[in-house]
C-alpha positions in Angstrom: 0.0 0.0 0.0 1.4 3.4 -0.9 1.7 6.4 1.4 -1.1 8.2 -0.6 -3.4 5.1 -0.1 -2.7 5.1 3.7 -3.4 8.8 4.0 -6.5 8.5 1.9 -7.8 5.7 4.0 -7.2 7.7 7.1 -9.2 10.5 5.6 -6.3 13.0 5.3 -6.3 13.4 1.7 -9.8 13.5 0.1 -10.0 14.8 -3.3 -7.0 17.1 -3.7 -6.7 18.2 -0.2 -3.0 17.5 -0.4 -2.5 20.5 -2.5 -5.1 22.3 -0.5 -3.5 21.7 2.9 0.1 21.0 1.7 0.2 17.7 3.7 2.7 15.2 2.5 4.0 12.4 4.6 7.1 10.5 3.4 6.7 7.5 5.5 3.3 5.8 6.2 4.7 4.2 9.2 5.4 7.5 10.8 1.8 8.7 10.0 0.3 5.5 11.4 2.5 5.8 14.6 1.4 9.4 15.0 -2.3 8.5 14.7 -1.8 5.7 17.1 -0.1 7.8 19.9 -2.6 10.6 19.4 -5.4 8.1 19.7 -3.8 6.6 22.9 -3.6 10.2 24.5 -7.1 11.0 23.4 -8.4 7.8 24.9 -6.6 8.6 28.3 -8.0 12.1 28.2 -11.6 10.8 27.8 -11.1 8.4 30.7 -9.7 11.3 32.8 -12.8 13.3 31.8 -15.2 10.5 32.8 -13.4 10.2 36.2 -13.7 13.9 36.9 -17.3 14.0 36.0 -18.2 11.2 38.3 -17.4 10.2 41.9 -18.1 7.0 43.8 -20.4 7.3 46.8 -19.8 5.1 49.9 -22.3 2.5 48.6 -20.5 2.3 45.2 -23.2 4.2 43.1 -21.9 6.7 40.5 -23.1 10.1 41.0 -22.5 13.2 38.9 -19.9 15.5 40.4 -20.9 18.3 38.2 -24.2 19.8 39.6 -27.2 19.5 37.3 -30.8 20.3 37.7 -33.1 17.8 39.5 -34.6 16.7 36.2 -31.3 15.5 34.7 -30.3 13.3 37.6 -31.5 10.3 35.6 -28.7 10.7 33.1 -25.9 8.3 33.7 -22.6 10.2 34.4 -21.0 8.2 31.5 -23.4 9.8 29.0 -22.7 13.2 30.3 -19.0 12.6 30.0 -19.4 11.3 26.5 -21.5 14.3 25.6 -18.9 16.7 26.8 -16.1 14.7 25.1 -18.0 14.5 21.8 -18.7 18.3 21.6 -15.3 19.3 22.7 -13.6 16.7 20.4 -15.6 17.8 17.5 -14.6 21.5 18.2 -11.0 20.5 18.3 -11.3 18.3 15.2 -12.8 21.3 13.3 -10.0 23.5 14.3 -7.5 21.0 13.2 -9.4 20.5 9.9 -9.9 24.2 9.3 -6.4 25.3 10.0 -3.8 25.6 7.2 -1.0 23.3 8.1 2.5 23.7 6.7 3.9 20.5 5.0 6.4 19.9 7.7 3.4 19.5 10.3 1.5 16.8 8.5 2.4 14.2 11.1 1.4 16.4 13.9 -2.0 17.1 12.1 -2.5 13.4 11.9 -1.8 12.8 15.5 -4.2 15.6 16.5 -7.1 15.0 14.1 -7.7 11.3 13.5 -5.5 10.4 16.4 -6.2 12.4 19.5 -9.7 13.8 18.5 -10.7 10.3 17.3 -9.7 8.7 20.5 -11.2 11.4 22.6 -14.7 11.4 21.0 -16.8 8.4 21.7 -20.0 8.2 19.8 -19.9 4.5 20.0 -20.0 4.6 23.8 -23.0 7.1 23.8 -24.9 4.8 21.4 -24.3 1.8 23.7 -25.2 3.8 26.8 -28.5 4.8 25.0 -29.3 1.3 24.2 -28.8 0.2 27.7 -30.6 3.2 29.3 -33.4 3.8 26.8 -35.9 1.7 28.5 -35.4 3.6 31.8 -35.0 7.2 30.6 -36.2 9.4 27.8 -33.4 11.8 28.7 -31.0 9.4 27.0 -32.4 10.2 23.7 -32.2 14.0 24.4 -28.5 13.5 25.4 -27.8 11.6 22.2 -29.6 14.3 20.1 -27.8 17.0 21.9 -24.4 15.4 21.4 -25.0 14.8 17.7 -26.3 18.3 17.0 -23.8 19.8 19.3 -21.0 17.8 17.7 -22.0 19.0 14.2 -22.2 22.7 15.3 -18.9 22.4 17.1 -17.2 21.1 13.9 -18.5 23.9 11.9 -17.4 26.4 14.5 -14.1 24.7 14.8 -13.4 24.8 11.1 -14.2 28.6 11.2 -11.9 29.1 14.1 -9.1 27.1 12.5 -9.3 29.1 9.4 -9.3 32.4 11.3 -6.3 31.5 13.4 -4.1 30.2 10.6 -3.9 32.3 7.5 -3.7 30.4 4.2 -0.3 30.0 2.6 0.9 33.2 0.9 -1.5 35.4 2.9 -0.1 38.8 3.7 2.7 38.4 1.1 2.0 40.5 -1.9 -1.2 40.4 -4.0 -3.9 38.2 -2.6 -4.0 34.7 -3.8 -7.2 32.9 -4.5 -8.0 30.2 -2.0 -9.7 26.9 -2.4 -13.1 28.5 -1.5 -12.8 31.6 -3.8 -15.9 32.3 -6.0 -16.8 35.0 -8.3 -18.9 38.1 -7.4 -22.0 36.3 -8.5 -21.3 33.3 -6.4 -20.3 31.1 -9.2 -17.0 29.3 -9.6 -14.5 30.9 -11.9 -14.4 29.5 -15.5 -11.1 27.6 -14.8 -12.6 26.0 -11.8 -12.1 26.6 -8.1 -8.4 26.5 -7.0 
């Protein structure tokens, strides 16, 4: 398998984004190691988040450390931790995806994006928790919907933040260069296509 195929499978180079972001990795093993290590750190961060949002009572029950209204006490603390992780991780992933990364930082981008953010977010845990709690609480459905909608909104916001905090290559040096989202005054793509 070539390096480009590995990157494409990891979602780093979809349809020309190599030129768009300037990301090239010379060694697929280095890229995979970066994703692995980032994923391990993201998973550890999620476990830590779960531990700080819950505490064990003397009788062994899990209670929410973060104060909530009386109506939400039925939510399992794991669902709350997953909701926080999913929205925060989606925001971070949006920032990583929206930022313009120099070629020399492609490995770091892989470690942070699919690695750390992928390990930190946990949509599979919230789906499992929903399946287990659904018969006992309608609030689980609300938590899942909030996590999904919140995650999507956080990714959109994160991409905007990422683009704002990292100027595209060539910005501020001479005449403006068209970016990959440049359109004509009428909203149509230029005759030569979008660059």
